[in-house]
MITI-148244 format. One line per 3 residues: for each residue x, y, z of C-alpha. Coordinates in steps of 0.5 Angstrom, whole numbers, plus 500, padded with zeros to 3 digits. Layout:
N
X/Y/Z | ...
END
This chain:
100
500/500/500 | 502/507/499 | 505/511/505
504/518/506 | 508/523/510 | 502/527/514
503/533/518 | 500/540/520 | 501/546/517
507/548/522 | 510/541/521 | 510/540/529
506/534/529 | 508/528/523 | 506/521/522
506/516/516 | 500/514/514 | 498/508/509
493/509/504 | 491/509/497 | 490/516/496
492/523/499 | 485/525/501 | 484/518/505
491/519/508 | 489/525/511 | 482/522/513
486/516/517 | 491/520/520 | 491/523/527
492/530/524 | 485/532/524 | 485/532/531
491/537/530 | 488/542/526 | 483/543/521
483/539/514 | 485/545/510 | 491/546/514
493/538/514 | 499/537/509 | 500/530/506
506/528/501 | 508/521/498 | 513/518/502
515/512/498 | 521/510/502 | 516/507/507
511/504/501 | 509/497/503 | 512/497/511
505/498/514 | 505/491/517 | 513/491/519
514/497/524 | 521/496/526 | 523/496/518
518/502/518 | 522/506/524 | 529/504/520
526/507/514 | 524/513/517 | 531/514/520
534/513/514 | 530/519/511 | 532/524/516
527/523/521 | 528/523/529 | 525/519/535
525/520/542 | 528/513/546 | 522/509/549
527/508/555 | 524/510/562 | 524/517/563
530/517/557 | 527/522/552 | 534/522/548
533/524/541 | 535/519/536 | 537/520/529
540/515/524 | 547/516/526 | 546/514/533
547/507/536 | 540/504/537 | 536/498/537
529/497/535 | 524/492/538 | 517/492/535
517/498/532 | 519/502/539 | 526/505/539
531/505/544 | 538/509/545 | 544/505/546
544/506/553 | 537/504/554 | 537/498/549
534/492/551
END
């Protein structure tokens, strides 16, 4: 399925949504809770196509595309980029210090 990078107009809230069409991606996203439909942006994220059922591969693909995530370790909150040592378990990312 096609992957879409959906975000609010300020780019503060972002997510990958899987849908056939742009309008469907916006409707399925959490973005409608963030802002009005007219202020939600969706663009193709082909790097993540067909990774809907593979959360760990999706996170790795997002990191490779320049995304960053906060560590899931208890009260760690370290921002993790592709260059950082990390471990992904069931789609959750941990820094090198908190690796499971």
